[in-house]
ChimeraX commands (.cxc) that place a marker at each C-alpha (Angstrom):
marker #1 position -0.32,0.38,-0.22 radius 0.5
marker #1 position 1.06,3.52,-1.02 radius 0.5
marker #1 position -0.48,6.56,1.23 radius 0.5
marker #1 position 0.41,9.76,-1.63 radius 0.5
marker #1 position 0.25,12.97,-0.58 radius 0.5
marker #1 position -0.86,15.49,-3.06 radius 0.5
marker #1 position -1.15,18.92,-1.06 radius 0.5
marker #1 position -2.85,22.11,-2.35 radius 0.5
marker #1 position 0.65,23.96,-3.64 radius 0.5
marker #1 position -1.41,27.47,-5.66 radius 0.5
marker #1 position -1.36,29.32,-2.20 radius 0.5
marker #1 position 2.44,28.98,-2.89 radius 0.5
marker #1 position 2.94,29.44,-6.65 radius 0.5
marker #1 position 1.79,28.89,-9.74 radius 0.5
marker #1 position 1.16,26.47,-11.83 radius 0.5
marker #1 position 2.09,23.24,-10.15 radius 0.5
marker #1 position 2.66,19.70,-11.96 radius 0.5
marker #1 position 4.32,16.36,-10.06 radius 0.5
marker #1 position 4.36,12.92,-11.21 radius 0.5
marker #1 position 2.58,11.23,-8.17 radius 0.5
marker #1 position 3.37,7.54,-9.04 radius 0.5
marker #1 position 4.60,5.59,-11.98 radius 0.5
marker #1 position 3.16,1.80,-11.96 radius 0.5
marker #1 position 3.78,-1.08,-14.81 radius 0.5
marker #1 position 0.99,0.18,-16.98 radius 0.5
marker #1 position 0.03,3.61,-15.22 radius 0.5
marker #1 position 1.13,7.06,-14.57 radius 0.5
marker #1 position -0.40,9.49,-12.06 radius 0.5
marker #1 position 0.26,13.40,-12.22 radius 0.5
marker #1 position -0.84,16.37,-10.23 radius 0.5
marker #1 position -1.43,19.09,-12.15 radius 0.5
marker #1 position -2.67,22.41,-10.00 radius 0.5
marker #1 position -3.37,25.56,-12.40 radius 0.5
marker #1 position -4.40,29.53,-11.40 radius 0.5
marker #1 position -7.44,30.78,-13.11 radius 0.5
marker #1 position -6.71,31.76,-16.69 radius 0.5
marker #1 position -3.61,29.34,-16.99 radius 0.5
marker #1 position -2.79,27.23,-19.51 radius 0.5
marker #1 position -1.19,24.23,-20.93 radius 0.5
marker #1 position -0.10,23.81,-24.24 radius 0.5
marker #1 position -1.22,21.41,-27.26 radius 0.5
marker #1 position 0.19,17.88,-27.01 radius 0.5
marker #1 position -0.85,14.06,-26.90 radius 0.5
marker #1 position 0.07,10.88,-24.94 radius 0.5
marker #1 position 0.92,7.77,-26.45 radius 0.5
marker #1 position -1.31,6.39,-23.43 radius 0.5
marker #1 position -4.96,6.05,-22.86 radius 0.5
marker #1 position -5.77,9.74,-20.58 radius 0.5
marker #1 position -8.56,9.64,-17.42 radius 0.5
marker #1 position -8.82,13.00,-16.37 radius 0.5
marker #1 position -10.22,13.35,-12.37 radius 0.5
marker #1 position -11.26,17.24,-11.17 radius 0.5
marker #1 position -10.33,17.25,-7.80 radius 0.5
marker #1 position -10.91,21.34,-7.55 radius 0.5
marker #1 position -12.44,23.59,-9.65 radius 0.5
marker #1 position -13.18,23.66,-13.04 radius 0.5
marker #1 position -10.93,23.39,-16.63 radius 0.5
marker #1 position -11.54,23.88,-20.62 radius 0.5
marker #1 position -10.25,21.16,-22.25 radius 0.5
marker #1 position -9.94,21.39,-25.98 radius 0.5
marker #1 position -9.88,17.82,-27.38 radius 0.5
marker #1 position -9.26,17.46,-31.09 radius 0.5
marker #1 position -10.75,21.00,-31.52 radius 0.5
marker #1 position -13.68,20.55,-29.67 radius 0.5
marker #1 position -14.24,21.96,-26.15 radius 0.5
marker #1 position -15.33,20.55,-23.03 radius 0.5
marker #1 position -15.43,21.76,-19.26 radius 0.5
marker #1 position -14.34,18.97,-16.87 radius 0.5
marker #1 position -15.08,19.74,-13.43 radius 0.5
marker #1 position -15.32,17.72,-10.23 radius 0.5
marker #1 position -18.59,15.58,-11.12 radius 0.5
marker #1 position -17.11,14.46,-14.16 radius 0.5
marker #1 position -14.16,13.37,-15.68 radius 0.5
marker #1 position -12.93,12.63,-18.68 radius 0.5
marker #1 position -11.16,10.33,-20.71 radius 0.5
marker #1 position -8.87,10.68,-24.36 radius 0.5
marker #1 position -7.50,8.10,-26.38 radius 0.5
marker #1 position -3.92,7.74,-27.24 radius 0.5
marker #1 position -2.66,10.29,-29.80 radius 0.5
marker #1 position -5.52,12.54,-29.56 radius 0.5
marker #1 position -4.41,16.01,-29.28 radius 0.5
marker #1 position -5.20,18.49,-26.35 radius 0.5
marker #1 position -4.96,21.43,-24.59 radius 0.5
marker #1 position -6.51,23.14,-21.36 radius 0.5
marker #1 position -7.09,26.39,-19.34 radius 0.5
marker #1 position -8.07,26.74,-16.03 radius 0.5
marker #1 position -11.40,28.41,-15.67 radius 0.5
marker #1 position -10.86,29.16,-11.87 radius 0.5
marker #1 position -7.47,27.55,-9.66 radius 0.5
marker #1 position -7.84,23.98,-10.45 radius 0.5
marker #1 position -6.74,20.96,-8.80 radius 0.5
marker #1 position -6.28,17.88,-11.02 radius 0.5
marker #1 position -5.60,14.11,-11.25 radius 0.5
marker #1 position -3.96,12.80,-14.75 radius 0.5
marker #1 position -3.61,9.06,-14.73 radius 0.5
marker #1 position -2.01,8.02,-18.07 radius 0.5
marker #1 position -3.04,4.24,-18.81 radius 0.5
marker #1 position -1.06,1.96,-21.34 radius 0.5
marker #1 position -3.89,0.03,-23.42 radius 0.5
marker link #1:1,2 radius 0.2
marker link #1:2,3 radius 0.2
marker link #1:3,4 radius 0.2
marker link #1:4,5 radius 0.2
marker link #1:5,6 radius 0.2
marker link #1:6,7 radius 0.2
marker link #1:7,8 radius 0.2
marker link #1:8,9 radius 0.2
marker link #1:9,10 radius 0.2
marker link #1:10,11 radius 0.2
marker link #1:11,12 radius 0.2
marker link #1:12,13 radius 0.2
marker link #1:13,14 radius 0.2
marker link #1:14,15 radius 0.2
marker link #1:15,16 radius 0.2
marker link #1:16,17 radius 0.2
marker link #1:17,18 radius 0.2
marker link #1:18,19 radius 0.2
marker link #1:19,20 radius 0.2
marker link #1:20,21 radius 0.2
marker link #1:21,22 radius 0.2
marker link #1:22,23 radius 0.2
marker link #1:23,24 radius 0.2
marker link #1:24,25 radius 0.2
marker link #1:25,26 radius 0.2
marker link #1:26,27 radius 0.2
marker link #1:27,28 radius 0.2
marker link #1:28,29 radius 0.2
marker link #1:29,30 radius 0.2
marker link #1:30,31 radius 0.2
marker link #1:31,32 radius 0.2
marker link #1:32,33 radius 0.2
marker link #1:33,34 radius 0.2
marker link #1:34,35 radius 0.2
marker link #1:35,36 radius 0.2
marker link #1:36,37 radius 0.2
marker link #1:37,38 radius 0.2
marker link #1:38,39 radius 0.2
marker link #1:39,40 radius 0.2
marker link #1:40,41 radius 0.2
marker link #1:41,42 radius 0.2
marker link #1:42,43 radius 0.2
marker link #1:43,44 radius 0.2
marker link #1:44,45 radius 0.2
marker link #1:45,46 radius 0.2
marker link #1:46,47 radius 0.2
marker link #1:47,48 radius 0.2
marker link #1:48,49 radius 0.2
marker link #1:49,50 radius 0.2
marker link #1:50,51 radius 0.2
marker link #1:51,52 radius 0.2
marker link #1:52,53 radius 0.2
marker link #1:53,54 radius 0.2
marker link #1:54,55 radius 0.2
marker link #1:55,56 radius 0.2
marker link #1:56,57 radius 0.2
marker link #1:57,58 radius 0.2
marker link #1:58,59 radius 0.2
marker link #1:59,60 radius 0.2
marker link #1:60,61 radius 0.2
marker link #1:61,62 radius 0.2
marker link #1:62,63 radius 0.2
marker link #1:63,64 radius 0.2
marker link #1:64,65 radius 0.2
marker link #1:65,66 radius 0.2
marker link #1:66,67 radius 0.2
marker link #1:67,68 radius 0.2
marker link #1:68,69 radius 0.2
marker link #1:69,70 radius 0.2
marker link #1:70,71 radius 0.2
marker link #1:71,72 radius 0.2
marker link #1:72,73 radius 0.2
marker link #1:73,74 radius 0.2
marker link #1:74,75 radius 0.2
marker link #1:75,76 radius 0.2
marker link #1:76,77 radius 0.2
marker link #1:77,78 radius 0.2
marker link #1:78,79 radius 0.2
marker link #1:79,80 radius 0.2
marker link #1:80,81 radius 0.2
marker link #1:81,82 radius 0.2
marker link #1:82,83 radius 0.2
marker link #1:83,84 radius 0.2
marker link #1:84,85 radius 0.2
marker link #1:85,86 radius 0.2
marker link #1:86,87 radius 0.2
marker link #1:87,88 radius 0.2
marker link #1:88,89 radius 0.2
marker link #1:89,90 radius 0.2
marker link #1:90,91 radius 0.2
marker link #1:91,92 radius 0.2
marker link #1:92,93 radius 0.2
marker link #1:93,94 radius 0.2
marker link #1:94,95 radius 0.2
marker link #1:95,96 radius 0.2
marker link #1:96,97 radius 0.2
marker link #1:97,98 radius 0.2
marker link #1:98,99 radius 0.2
view
């Protein structure tokens, strides 16, 4: 068992990105963004699941915008190009999963 701390960092600094855990078939990343901060378009060779713990973020996936919040989650297939922008201060988890 691993209990992994995920402290809220936005009170100390803007844009926080940290790899939390690497498993045999998955990587878990914590991203924290201040309102208005962005991450430029990129893709992943893995399936990606986004879970927002706090806040709201706009994901643009293959040209389509969607809002991801704590009451939903986003799945992206490998190599889908995506970018994001925080609508408000946001804390999210990224699960990169090998097919």
